[in-house]
N, C-alpha and C positions, 0 to 999 in steps of 0.2 A: 324559420325558413332554412332549408338545407340546400346546398348546391347540387344540382343534378349531375350525375356522372356523365362525362363526355362520351360521345358516341365512339365506338371502336370501329375504325376503318381498317382496310387491308394493309395500309401502310404502317399502322401502329400496332396491329395485333401480331402475335407470334404464330408463325406457321409451324407445322410439325417438324420441319427441319430445324427451325430456330429452337424449339423446345429440346430437340435432341442435342444440339450444340450446347445449350444451357445446362442440360443434364451432364454432359461430358465435362464441361467446365467445373461443375460442382463436384464431380467425382475426383477430378484431378486436384482441385483445391483441397478436398478432404484428405488425400494422401499427403500433399505438400505441406499443409498446415497442421498435420497430425500432432507434432510436439506442442503446438499452441493449444490445441483442443485438450490434450492430456493435462496441461498446466491449469486450464480452466476447470476441468473436472476435479482435479486435486484441490483447487481453491474453493470450489463450491461445496466440498465436503465439510468446510469449516463453518461454524455458526455465523460468522460475520458476512459470509458470502453465500449463504444458503438460498438467497433469493435469485442467484445467478441464472439458473435454468429458465426462469420465467422471462428474462430480459429479451432473448431472441424472439420468443413468441409474441411478446407485446410489441417489439420493434416491427415484426412482420405485419401485425394489425395496423400500426401507425403508417407503415409504408403503403399498404393498400388504401387506407383512408386518404393519405396524401396524394396518391395517384388520381383520386377522383377529381382533384382540382387542377391536374396537369392536362392541358388540352391535347387532343390527338395531333399527330404529325400532319402538317399540310404539304410536306414534300419530303424527299429523301433526307435522312439525317446525315450530315457530313461533318459537323463540328465535334468529332469524337477525340481529338488530340488530347485535351485535358484528361479524359478518362484513361487513355493509354499511358500518359505520363504518370498518373496516379497508380496505375497497375504496375508499372516498372518500379516505382518507389516501394509499393507493397512487397513486391518480389525481393527487392534488394534488402529491405528490412528483415524479411523472413529468413533469407539466406544468411544474413549477418547473425541473426539470433540463433540459427542452427549451428553455424560455425563455432561461435563462442559459447554455445550451450546455455544461453539465457532464453528460456522458452517463453518468457513474458513478451519478448520482442516479437516472437512469432504470433502470439495472440493479438498484439497491437496491429500487426500487419494484416490480420484477417479482417479487421474493421476497415482498413484502407482498401482492401480488395473488394469488399462489398460496395463501398462508395465508387470505386473504379468501374465495377460492372454496371452500376446504374448510369454513370456518366457515359459509358460506351453505348449502352442500349438506348438512351434517350437523348444523347447529345448534351452539350454544356448549357444552352439556354433553358431547357426544360429540366434536365437532370439535376441542376444545382438547387432546385426548389425541393429536392427530396432529402435534404440534409437532416431534418429533425429525427426521422427513424434511424438513420445511420449514427448520428451523434448519441442517441439513446443507448446504443450498444456499449458505450464506454462504461455504463453502470454495471456491466457483467464482469469487468476486469478487476482483479485483485490489485491493491496498492503495492508499489515496490516496497521491498522489505524496510529500507531505511525510512521511507515516508510513513509506512504503516506504524512503526514503533514510535516515530516522532509524534504523529497525530494521536495515537493511542495514549501515549504518556501525557500529552497536553490535555486530552479529554479526561483522563483520570484525575488530573489536578483540578480542572474546572468543576467536574462532577463532585469531587471531594469538597471543594470550597462551598459550592451551592448546597450540597447535602447537609453540611454542618450549619450553614445559614438557616436552612429550613428547621433543623433540630433546635437551634437557639430560639427561633420564632415560636416554637412549640414549648419553650421553657425547659428544654432538656439540657442539662449541663454537659458540655462536650468540649474536647480539645483535639485539634488536628495536628498530627505530626507526619508531614509528608502526605502519603496516601493512607495513613492509619488514623481511623476515627476512634479516639479514646473516650469511652463512656464511663471511665472509672473502673468498675468491676469487669467490664467486657471491652474488647477491642475488635473493631471491624476493619479489615483491609479492603480498600478499593482496588482490587486487582485488575489485571489487563482485561479480564472478561467483563468487568464492570465499567469499562470505558464508554460504552454506549455505541460502539461501532456497529454492532449487530442491528441496532435500530436506525443508525444514521444512514447507512447505504440504502436500505429499502425505502426509507422515507424520502431521500433525495430522488430516487428513481420515481416514486409515486408523484412527488411534486412536479417533476419534469413532465410526466404524462398529463398531469392535471393542467399545467400551464399550456401545453400544446393543444389540449382539447378546449381550453377556456377561450371563449369568444369575447374578449374585452380589450381594453387599451394595453399597449405593450408594458406600461409601467405596472399595471396590475399583475401581468405575468411575471415580471421581474420580482415584485414583492413576494409572490407565492413561491418562487424558486428560492429566494434568499431566506425566507422564513423557515424553510424546512430544517436547516441545520440547527438554529437556535431552539426550535421546538423539540427536536429529538434530544438535545443536550439537557434542556429544561426537564423533560419528562424522565430522563435517566437520573437526574439529580433528585427529583421527587421520589423515584423508586428507592434510591439510596437513603433518603431522609426517612421514608416509611420503614425501611428495614432497620435503621437505627432506632426509631421510635419503638418498634416491636421488641428489639433486644433490650432496650431500657426498661420497658414495662413488663415483659414476659420472659426474657432470657434468650440465650442463643438457640435453645431447642426449637423455638417457633419461627426463627428467621428463615430457615431453608425453605419451608413451605410457602411463605409469603413472597420470598424472592423469586422462586420458580413461577409462582402465579403471575407475578408482574413482569417476568422476563420477556415473554413472547408477545402474543397477540394483543394483550391488554395495552401495552405501551404503544404498539403500532396503531391499533384502532383509535386510541386516544389522540395520537398525533394526526391521524387522518381526519377525525372529527374536528380538531382544531383548525386544520387547513380549510375544511369546508366552511367553518365559522368565519375564518379570515376572509375567504372569498365572498361570503355573504355580506360582510362589512364593507368590502371594497365595492360591491355592487351598489351600495348606497351613494357612491360618488360617480356612478355611471349616468350619462345623460338620459338614457331611456329607462333606467331603473328596472331591468329585466329580473325575472326570478332566477334562482340558481340553476334550475333544470334547463331554462332557455339559454343560459350563458355557457353551458357545456354542450359541445357538439358530440353527442352520443349516437348519432345516426349510423347504423351498420348496413343500410341498404346499398346495393350496387357494389359491394366489395369483391364478390367472386369474379365478375367480368374483368376486374383489374389484373387478375392473375394472368390473363391472356396477353397482357402488355409487357410482361417481364422478359421476354426473349425476342431477339430479332436475328434472322438467319445469318446475314452477312456480318452483322456486328459481333456475334458470339463466336464465330468460327476461329478467329485468331486467338482470343483469350483462352478458348477451350483447348486449342492445340498447344498453346504455351503451358497451361497448367498440367496437361497430360504429360508433356515432355519433361517438365520439372519433377512431376511425381515419379516418373520412371527413373529419372536421374538420381534423386535422393534415395529411392528404394534400392537401386543396384549398387550405389557407392557406399561402402560401410563407413560408419563414423570412426574417426581416429580416436583411439583410446589413449589417454595420457599414460606415460610410463610410471611405475611405482615410485613413490617419493621417499628417498632414504632420509631418516631423521632419528634422533634420539628422543624417545618419549619423555614426557615430563616426570615420569616415575624415576628416571635416571638423573634428573636435575640435581646439581650439587647442593648438599645441605650446608656447606660452608663456601662462602664467596669472599675470597681474600680475608679481610678482617671481620666479615659479617657472618653470623651464625644463625641458623634457623632455630626459632623458638616455638613456632606453631605451624601446623599444616591443617588447613580447614577445607571443608567441602561446602558448596553452595546448597541452599535449600532446594529440594527436588523440584519444586514449582519453578524456581529461577533457572535450574538446569534445563528444564523442558523449553523454556523460552529462549535460553542461550543457544541450545542445540550445537554446542561445540563438540568436535571430535576428540579433543584433548584440552585440558586446561590445568592450571596450577594456581593455587591461592595459598601463599605462605607469608609468614611474618619473619623478618630477619632483624636481629639485634646488632647494633653497631658496636664498635670497640669502645671501651671505657665509658659505658653507660651513656652513649651519645644519643640514645633514643632508638626507635624502631622504624622500619619501612616495610609496608606490605607490598608484595609483588603478586600481580595478577596478570596472567597471560592466557588467552583463549585462542586455540588454533583450529582452523577449518580445512578439511581436505578438499571441499568443493563449496565455493561461495556462489554458485549459480543460482541457488534457491535459498536466499538468506545469507547470513555471514556475520561479520563483526557488527556489534552494537556500540554506538558511541556513548561514552560516559556522560555526554551532554543530555542523553535520554535517561540513563540508568540512575545517575546521582540524584536528580530532582525527585525521581520516584521513591527514593529512600529517605526523602525529607531534607536533603542537602541543597542549600541554595548556592548557586554559582555566583560568587561576588565579583570575580574577574576571570577573564579567559583570553589568552593571547598565545601566539606562536613564537617560539624562541629557537635559536640554533643550538646544536649539540654536536659533540664529537664522539665517534665510536670507532671500533676496530675496522669497520668498512669505510670510514671517512665521515665527513660532516653530514648532518641531516637535520630536519626540523621536527619539533615535537610541540605538543600543546601543554601550556602551563596554566593550571586552573587553581584558584583559591576558592574553597568551598567552606560553608559554615552552616551550622545547625545550632541555634541558640547561642550559647557561649563557646561552643566547640568550633575550632577552625582547623582545616587541614589543607595541605598543599599537595597537588596531584600533577604528575607528569603522565602523558599518554601519547601514543603514536600508533600508526598502522604499519605493519610489516608485510609487504607483498613480495614474497619470494626473495627476501634479502634486501629489497629496496624499502627504506623507511621514510615515512612522511607524516606530517601533521594534518595534511589536507585530506578530508574524506573524498572530495571530488578527484584529486590526483590519485588517490588510492584506487578508485574505481577505474580510472584511465589506465593505470599500470596493470590492473587485473585484466582489462579488456585486451590490451596489447599482448599480455602473456598468453591469453587463450588463443589468440590468432597465431602466435609464434610457436608455442609448444603444446597447446591443449590443456595446460595446467590451470587450475583455478583455486589453489590453496593460498592461505594467508592467515594473518593473526592480528590481534590487538594486544598491546603491551601497556600495562598501567602500573605506576609506582605511586604509593600514597604514604604520607607521613604526617603526624599531628604537629601543630604548632603549640607546644606545651607552655604552661604558665611561665612567664619570665622570658620566653623566647620571642624572636622576631621572625619575619618571613625569610630573612637572610640566613638565620640558623637552620631553618627547615630546608631551605634550598641547598645549602651546603651538604646536608645529609642526603638529599635526593641525588645530587651530583656524584657523591661518593658511591652510593649504591649503584647508580647507572654505570659507572666505570667498573665496579666489581662484577656486575652481572653480565656485562656486554659479551664476553667470550662464550659463556654458558648459553646465553640466549641465541647466539649465532649458530650453535650446534643443535639446539632444540627447534629452531625455526629455519628450515632449509632455504637456501638461496637458489639461484638459477641452476 
């Protein structure tokens, strides 16, 4: 049984004037939210977010379907205040994102704007029932950089562990070193592209649609939603296990073809089939025992008349005028360009720091450089006086952290096979005064190393990633600058040494490098 579409009366249908105001509001919003749209298009060009363009289309279908269950207005709609409040919040968030040049905020504001327009058009009692299609728009957004790398690294680790488990179940001798699957003669790296994010996001979106269309108990819907992530991770691990088996049996020459075959639609379709199978199992616990076709509301009749309900003349006039005014304002007012940032490049960084002498200068692997995306970086090893051991200095500097930026060693070190045994913040003294830094003890097998690292945001140093982002935001508002850096010092704990010995070495290097770092990393 399908619910018949409610009758469209003159109080609920859009008149020509209403559609005109709605069109003007959309045009104004298109100009005002333009940076957010650009950010989405850029993200959708990446494999992980290539499903993005389909999300607004599907959300539109869900909206029209949801409207079928919203009764027609019985009187003039007056309870639009929550909609206008949400509209003001969307505008403020978008303005904030444009000012500090973080276009993701503008993209987030677009979703709030869609929700606001629906609440304004239908009022709070009826409009609040339209949240499922608006919430679905979240699936078109890219993850913030720090969260993306954190999730990606965690998924790489989980996929590596499960992939190795599958290989051992198939009697393949294998050893896991970080994200490197060692098969003896061959080694496979579970790189960032193998994390499974390109499957996770589309499957999460599909499971959400599936749960919305599913006519069953709420706990069934919750199970279908929650199961999507484990299913995609499981299937990605199976893909890695199959690739490892192919390498073990036939060599590296054959793995590229099988990996590409399993990368796209095969994994996605398999996850979809498993979701349908899970739904079928859940229906065994349904009191009426319906079939899967009956349990899914796939009725598409009566959708077109719902389009006529999306605009109301008096309701759309104010948001349309507001969006047009904002569009004209942001178009006529030029963006403030930050002044050039004077600094000494790392090519001028001293090879001798007090009693410390450079013994090696290295470059990162090209694949790591592409992920790092630093505008300038240095990776050097300095030997201390009287054979006291060595310290590695790594610093990555970004001229603009609006789209990406510093990557925490908490993400990078585990990806290289290093386990963080302990991590805490400690105080330190520098030329600019006292500051905090992170002290990490990491280990890989019998190897142990001590690591210091901190964030340098235009001369202000801190151990906290959150405070680093806050400093960056305030700097953007004040001067328009968004440059910053990460500094890391690493030293081994050699046989016969204690943590105290290694820490003394890091402290000595910190004092020796402080002045040079201040010249290479510009302050206010």
